[in-house]
C-alpha positions as CSV (number, residue, x, y, z in Angstrom):
1,X,2.6,28.2,8.5
2,X,4.5,30.8,6.4
3,X,3.9,32.7,3.2
4,X,5.6,31.6,0.0
5,X,5.0,33.2,-3.4
6,X,1.7,34.7,-2.2
7,X,0.4,31.3,-1.0
8,X,0.6,29.5,2.3
9,X,3.5,27.2,2.8
10,X,2.7,24.4,5.2
11,X,4.9,22.6,7.7
12,X,3.8,19.0,7.3
13,X,4.8,15.9,9.3
14,X,4.3,12.4,8.2
15,X,4.6,9.4,10.5
16,X,3.3,5.9,10.8
17,X,5.7,4.4,8.3
18,X,9.2,3.0,8.6
19,X,10.6,5.9,6.5
20,X,11.7,6.8,3.0
21,X,13.0,5.9,0.4
22,X,10.8,2.9,0.3
23,X,12.3,-0.4,1.4
24,X,9.2,-1.9,2.9
25,X,5.7,-1.5,1.4
26,X,2.6,0.5,0.7
27,X,2.7,3.1,3.4
28,X,6.4,3.9,2.7
29,X,5.6,4.2,-1.0
30,X,2.7,6.5,-0.3
31,X,4.9,8.6,2.0
32,X,7.7,8.7,-0.6
33,X,5.5,10.0,-3.5
34,X,3.4,12.3,-1.3
35,X,6.3,13.9,0.5
36,X,8.3,14.6,-2.7
37,X,5.2,16.0,-4.4
38,X,4.4,18.3,-1.5
39,X,8.0,19.6,-1.4
40,X,7.8,20.3,-5.2
41,X,4.7,22.4,-4.4
42,X,6.8,24.5,-2.0
43,X,5.8,23.0,1.4
44,X,8.2,22.0,4.1
45,X,7.8,18.2,4.8
46,X,9.3,16.0,7.5
47,X,9.0,12.2,7.4
48,X,9.8,10.2,10.4
49,X,12.2,7.3,9.7
50,X,13.0,4.2,11.8
51,X,16.5,3.9,13.2
52,X,16.5,0.4,11.5
53,X,16.0,1.9,8.0
54,X,19.1,1.4,5.8
55,X,19.1,4.9,4.3
56,X,21.6,7.0,6.4
57,X,21.2,10.6,5.1
58,X,19.0,13.2,6.9
59,X,17.2,14.3,3.8
60,X,15.9,12.7,0.6
61,X,15.0,14.8,-2.5
62,X,14.3,17.9,-0.4
63,X,12.3,16.0,2.3
64,X,13.6,16.2,5.9
65,X,14.1,12.8,7.5
66,X,13.6,12.7,11.2
67,X,15.2,9.5,12.5
68,X,13.9,8.0,15.8
69,X,14.8,4.9,17.8
70,X,12.9,1.8,16.8
71,X,13.2,-1.3,19.0
72,X,11.2,-3.6,16.8
73,X,14.2,-5.8,16.2
74,X,14.4,-6.4,19.9
75,X,10.8,-6.3,21.0
76,X,8.9,-7.5,17.9
77,X,5.6,-5.9,17.1
78,X,5.5,-4.1,20.4
79,X,8.5,-2.1,19.3
80,X,6.2,-0.4,16.8
81,X,4.3,1.2,19.7
82,X,7.5,2.6,21.2
83,X,8.7,3.9,17.8
84,X,5.4,5.7,17.3
85,X,5.6,7.2,20.8
86,X,9.1,8.4,20.0
87,X,7.9,10.1,16.8
88,X,4.9,11.7,18.5
89,X,7.0,13.1,21.4
90,X,9.4,14.6,18.9
91,X,6.5,16.1,16.8
92,X,5.3,18.0,19.9
93,X,8.2,20.5,19.4
94,X,8.2,20.7,15.6
95,X,5.3,23.1,15.2
96,X,3.7,21.2,12.4
97,X,0.6,22.7,10.8
98,X,-0.5,19.2,9.8
99,X,0.5,15.8,11.1
100,X,-0.5,13.0,8.8
101,X,-0.6,9.6,10.5
102,X,-0.4,6.6,8.2
103,X,-2.4,3.9,9.9
104,X,-3.5,3.6,13.5
105,X,-2.5,0.1,14.7
106,X,0.3,1.3,17.0
107,X,-0.4,5.0,17.4
108,X,-4.0,5.4,18.6
109,X,-3.2,4.7,22.2
110,X,-0.8,7.7,22.2
111,X,-3.4,10.3,21.4
112,X,-2.9,12.1,24.7
113,X,0.6,13.1,23.5
114,X,-0.4,14.2,20.0
115,X,0.7,17.8,19.4
116,X,-2.1,20.2,20.4
117,X,-1.2,22.8,17.8
118,X,-1.2,20.5,14.8
119,X,-4.2,19.2,12.9
120,X,-4.3,15.4,13.0
121,X,-5.2,13.6,9.8
122,X,-5.3,9.8,9.9
123,X,-5.1,7.5,6.8
124,X,-7.1,4.5,7.8
125,X,-5.8,2.0,5.2
126,X,-7.8,-1.3,5.5
127,X,-9.8,-2.9,8.3
128,X,-6.8,-4.0,10.3
129,X,-8.8,-5.8,12.9
130,X,-10.0,-8.3,10.2
131,X,-6.6,-9.5,9.4
132,X,-6.3,-13.2,10.2
133,X,-2.6,-12.9,11.2
134,X,-3.8,-11.4,14.5
135,X,-5.0,-13.4,17.4
136,X,-8.6,-12.7,18.6
137,X,-7.6,-10.5,21.6
138,X,-5.3,-8.4,19.3
139,X,-8.1,-8.0,16.8
140,X,-10.5,-6.7,19.5
141,X,-7.8,-4.3,20.6
142,X,-7.3,-3.0,17.0
143,X,-11.1,-2.6,16.7
144,X,-11.1,-0.5,19.8
145,X,-8.2,1.6,18.5
146,X,-10.0,2.1,15.2
147,X,-12.9,3.6,17.1
148,X,-10.6,5.8,19.1
149,X,-9.1,7.3,15.9
150,X,-12.5,7.7,14.3
151,X,-13.7,9.8,17.2
152,X,-10.6,11.9,17.9
153,X,-8.9,12.6,14.5
154,X,-9.5,16.0,12.9
155,X,-10.0,14.3,9.6
156,X,-10.0,10.7,8.2
157,X,-8.7,9.5,4.9
158,X,-10.2,6.4,3.2
159,X,-8.4,4.9,0.3
160,X,-11.5,2.9,-0.9
161,X,-15.2,3.6,-1.2
162,X,-15.7,0.5,1.0
163,X,-13.7,2.1,3.9
164,X,-15.5,5.4,3.3
165,X,-18.9,3.7,3.7
166,X,-17.7,1.8,6.7
167,X,-16.6,4.9,8.6
168,X,-19.9,6.6,7.9
169,X,-22.0,3.6,9.0
170,X,-19.9,2.5,12.0
171,X,-18.9,5.9,13.4
172,X,-21.0,8.5,11.6
173,X,-17.8,10.1,10.5
174,X,-17.0,11.5,7.1
175,X,-13.8,10.3,5.5
176,X,-12.1,11.8,2.5
177,X,-11.8,9.4,-0.3
178,X,-8.1,9.6,-1.5
179,X,-6.6,6.4,-2.9
180,X,-3.0,5.5,-3.5
181,X,-1.4,6.5,-6.8
182,X,0.5,4.9,-9.7
183,X,2.9,6.1,-12.4
184,X,1.9,5.7,-16.1
185,X,5.4,6.3,-17.4
186,X,6.7,2.8,-17.4
187,X,10.2,1.9,-18.6
188,X,10.4,-1.9,-18.8
189,X,13.7,-3.7,-19.6
190,X,13.9,-7.3,-20.8
191,X,17.2,-7.8,-19.1
192,X,15.4,-8.2,-15.8
193,X,13.5,-11.1,-17.3
194,X,16.6,-12.7,-18.7
195,X,18.3,-12.7,-15.3
196,X,15.4,-14.7,-14.0
197,X,15.1,-17.0,-17.0
198,X,11.7,-15.7,-18.0
199,X,10.3,-15.3,-21.5
200,X,8.0,-12.3,-22.3
201,X,4.3,-13.2,-22.2
202,X,5.1,-16.7,-20.9
203,X,4.8,-16.5,-17.1
204,X,2.3,-15.6,-14.4
205,X,3.0,-13.1,-11.7
206,X,2.0,-12.4,-8.1
207,X,3.5,-9.6,-5.8
208,X,2.4,-9.9,-2.2
209,X,3.2,-10.0,1.4
210,X,3.1,-13.6,2.7
211,X,0.1,-13.4,5.0
212,X,-3.1,-15.5,4.9
213,X,-5.5,-12.8,3.9
214,X,-3.6,-12.3,0.6
215,X,-4.8,-15.7,-0.5
216,X,-1.5,-16.9,-1.9
217,X,-2.3,-20.5,-0.9
218,X,-5.5,-20.4,-3.1
219,X,-3.4,-19.1,-6.0
220,X,-0.6,-21.6,-5.6
221,X,-3.0,-24.5,-5.1
222,X,-5.1,-23.5,-8.2
223,X,-2.0,-23.2,-10.3
224,X,-0.6,-26.5,-9.2
225,X,-3.9,-28.2,-10.0
226,X,-4.1,-26.7,-13.5
227,X,-2.3,-27.8,-16.6
228,X,-0.8,-24.3,-17.2
229,X,2.7,-24.7,-18.7
230,X,3.8,-21.2,-17.9
231,X,5.8,-20.7,-14.7
232,X,4.4,-18.8,-11.8
233,X,6.6,-16.1,-10.2
234,X,5.6,-15.1,-6.6
235,X,7.5,-12.0,-5.3
236,X,7.6,-11.2,-1.6
237,X,9.5,-11.7,1.6
238,X,9.3,-15.4,2.4
239,X,11.1,-15.0,5.7
240,X,8.1,-15.3,8.1
241,X,6.6,-18.6,9.3
242,X,3.8,-18.5,6.8
243,X,6.2,-17.8,3.9
244,X,8.4,-20.7,4.9
245,X,5.4,-23.0,5.0
246,X,4.1,-21.9,1.6
247,X,7.4,-22.2,-0.1
248,X,8.0,-25.6,1.4
249,X,4.5,-26.9,0.5
250,X,4.6,-25.6,-3.1
251,X,8.3,-26.1,-4.0
252,X,8.4,-26.8,-7.7
253,X,10.6,-26.0,-10.7
254,X,7.6,-24.2,-12.2
255,X,7.1,-21.9,-9.2
256,X,9.7,-19.2,-8.5
257,X,10.1,-17.5,-5.2
258,X,12.7,-14.8,-5.8
259,X,12.0,-13.0,-2.5
260,X,11.3,-9.4,-1.9
261,X,12.1,-6.9,-4.7
262,X,11.7,-3.2,-4.3
263,X,13.3,-1.8,-7.4
264,X,10.5,-0.3,-9.4
265,X,12.0,-0.8,-12.8
266,X,12.4,-4.5,-12.1
267,X,8.9,-4.9,-10.8
268,X,7.4,-2.9,-13.7
269,X,9.3,-5.0,-16.2
270,X,8.0,-8.2,-14.7
271,X,4.4,-6.7,-14.7
272,X,4.5,-5.5,-18.3
273,X,5.6,-8.8,-19.8
274,X,3.5,-11.1,-17.6
275,X,0.6,-12.9,-19.2
276,X,-1.5,-12.7,-16.1
277,X,-1.2,-10.9,-12.7
278,X,-2.7,-12.5,-9.6
279,X,-4.0,-10.2,-6.9
280,X,-5.2,-12.0,-3.8
281,X,-5.5,-9.2,-1.3
282,X,-8.8,-9.3,0.6
283,X,-8.7,-7.1,3.6
284,X,-7.0,-3.8,2.8
285,X,-8.4,-0.9,0.8
286,X,-7.1,0.1,-2.6
287,X,-3.8,-1.7,-2.9
288,X,-0.8,0.0,-4.5
289,X,0.4,-3.2,-6.2
290,X,-2.9,-3.6,-7.9
291,X,-2.8,0.0,-9.2
292,X,0.8,-0.6,-10.5
293,X,-0.3,-3.7,-12.3
294,X,-3.1,-1.8,-14.0
295,X,-0.7,0.9,-15.0
296,X,1.5,-1.7,-16.6
297,X,-1.5,-3.0,-18.7
298,X,-1.3,-6.6,-17.5
299,X,-4.5,-8.7,-17.3
300,X,-5.6,-9.1,-13.7
301,X,-7.0,-12.1,-11.8
302,X,-8.2,-10.8,-8.4
303,X,-9.8,-12.3,-5.3
304,X,-13.5,-11.4,-5.4
305,X,-14.2,-8.9,-2.7
306,X,-15.6,-5.4,-2.4
307,X,-12.2,-3.7,-2.2
308,X,-10.9,-5.2,-5.5
309,X,-14.2,-4.9,-7.3
310,X,-14.4,-1.1,-6.4
311,X,-11.2,-0.6,-8.4
312,X,-11.4,-3.2,-11.2
313,X,-15.1,-3.3,-11.9
314,X,-15.9,-5.8,-14.7
315,X,-12.4,-5.6,-16.2
316,X,-10.8,-8.6,-14.5
317,X,-11.0,-12.3,-13.7
318,X,-12.2,-13.0,-10.2
319,X,-11.7,-16.1,-7.9
320,X,-12.8,-17.2,-4.5
321,X,-11.3,-20.6,-4.3
322,X,-8.5,-22.6,-5.9
323,X,-10.8,-24.4,-8.2
324,X,-11.8,-21.1,-9.8
325,X,-8.1,-20.3,-10.2
326,X,-7.6,-23.5,-12.1
327,X,-10.6,-22.9,-14.3
328,X,-9.4,-19.4,-15.2
329,X,-5.9,-20.7,-16.2
330,X,-7.4,-23.1,-18.8
331,X,-8.4,-20.4,-21.3
332,X,-7.5,-16.9,-19.9
333,X,-5.4,-16.1,-23.0
334,X,-8.5,-16.2,-25.3
335,X,-10.4,-13.8,-23.1
336,X,-7.6,-11.2,-22.7
337,X,-6.3,-11.3,-26.3
338,X,-8.1,-8.1,-27.5
339,X,-6.7,-5.9,-24.7
340,X,-10.0,-4.3,-23.7
341,X,-9.6,-5.1,-20.0
342,X,-6.0,-3.9,-19.8
343,X,-6.8,-0.6,-21.6
344,X,-9.9,0.0,-19.5
345,X,-7.8,-0.4,-16.3
346,X,-5.1,1.8,-17.6
347,X,-7.6,4.6,-18.2
348,X,-8.7,4.3,-14.6
349,X,-5.2,5.0,-13.5
350,X,-5.0,8.0,-15.8
351,X,-8.3,9.4,-14.6
352,X,-8.3,8.6,-10.9
353,X,-5.0,7.2,-9.6
354,X,-2.1,9.2,-11.0
355,X,0.2,10.6,-8.3
356,X,-0.2,14.3,-9.3
357,X,-4.0,13.9,-8.8
358,X,-3.5,12.2,-5.4
359,X,-1.0,14.9,-4.2
360,X,-3.4,17.7,-5.2
361,X,-6.2,16.0,-3.3
362,X,-4.1,15.7,-0.2
363,X,-3.0,19.3,-0.4
364,X,-6.6,20.4,-0.8
365,X,-7.6,18.4,2.3
366,X,-4.7,19.9,4.4
367,X,-5.8,23.4,3.6
368,X,-9.5,22.7,4.2
369,X,-8.8,21.1,7.6
370,X,-6.7,24.1,8.6
371,X,-9.3,26.6,7.4
372,X,-12.0,24.7,9.3
373,X,-10.0,25.4,12.5
374,X,-10.3,29.1,12.2
């Protein structure tokens, strides 16, 4: 830890993601915005990056990238454990003041090799052991690892009030409530719609990983059973077994599966001009794609669960089965015409979920954890 301009300059390490710039998902997006924001505040930041990541340079916008071997393409999910071990072994010689671990599913077992001279902060994300994609023995293993992290980390981060309450009740541990962020400066471009054959205000949108707990099947079934004339666009990587099954079952000229898209301007353009945004996530905490939809002022139809309700409150449609999706699609335009829901959700982003606010909260937590060590 060094002095810079009269204030402490931290040496911060971030691991647990596949690396930046983001080519994958929520953790990578969080790492991207956080790392760049901390560098702008004068801190030294290193982000671990998988050897499989397509970005080849050793830095990005002032963030040092630490590339480590990742055998996931050879070993499947078990390769993530090896990648995390490679990152932690490297971190032992980096003299980080703070080491931020994004998630715990493949890192908790390596706590014996965590650097002794760094403060360990773990971002819990959602309740991983509840995800239906995992077999029962794996879910029990993940639950055990969650307890390991809860007992041994110097500090915990919850991105949702639901997770914060859970860690208090299950482990008697305080967790800092810091959600993901979203940008309010949106620059939509109609050309992205034109390339996909879409008309502004005349299509429905969902952006999601193709996993059961994101309830895409309920959305697709409800849409198919409705008389909605607008097409439904479902963005996400369909390359897994579940994605192949869904795209086969719901193949239709009215349902578009353009695959994974990571270009933010394209995604924001699609959000801004959509007539309704479906958010089926049911297990994770505060989801980045939901916040980005709110920042784009698009009406939201969300799966009814505590995570989504904690963010949206009364300002959304909610569904729990395909029948409710069909019912919502009958007259949703009349209920969203005045824009009250979309404006209320946008104001939540301004108040609680802007990236500068999130970065300030993270920096404050880092300093507090270091001061507590003295």
